[in-house]
N, C-alpha and C positions, 0 to 999 in steps of 0.2 A: 566723589560719586558715591563714596560708601557702599551700599549694598546693591546696587544698579545692576551689576553684572549677574549676582545671584537671583535677583528679581526677574530680570530679563531671560526667561526659561527659553525661548526660541533664537536669542541673540539677534533680533532686528532692530536693536538699539532704540526701542520703545518697550514701554511698561503698560500692558493693558489693566484693566480694573481686576480681571481673574488672576493674571500674574501677581499683581499687588496683594490680593486677598490670599492667595496660596502661600506666599511667603510669610506673610504676617500670621496666617493660621499656623503654620509650622512653627514659628517662633514663639507663639503663644504656647504651643504644645511643650516646647522645650523649657519655657519658664515654669510652667504648671507641673511641678515634679509630682505632686501629690494626685494630679489628675482629677481634682475637684471642681473644675470649671471656672477657677479664679485664681489670680496671681497676687500673692502677698508681698509685702517689702522685703521679707527675708529670702523668698524664693528669687526676688530679683537680685539682690545682694549676693546670694550663694551662685546664681548663674554668671553674674559677673567675675566672681572671684574663680570659678572654673575656666572661663574662657581666657581670663588673664594669665593663669597657670599654664594652660596649653598653649597659649602664645609665646610664654617665657621658655617653655620645654621644647618648642618648636625651634626658637632663635637658638638654644642651646645645641640642638641636634645638627643645625645648619652650621653653626660655628665648629662643631667638633667634626663634621663631613668634610669642612675645608682645610684641615690641617693635614 
């Protein structure tokens, strides 16, 4: 399901065109770090790197919290 729950803002198990657009507009803004209205390959690469590091850090915190 991927990002379905994130896109389904009102939790009605359906995604409207507005919910779809809102999600993707926000995602575009996350990628476009220099806010120039376009996304470069480097911005995508850096975004993915940051998300991967955040996920790794989150897993570490979960693991340490369970000890």
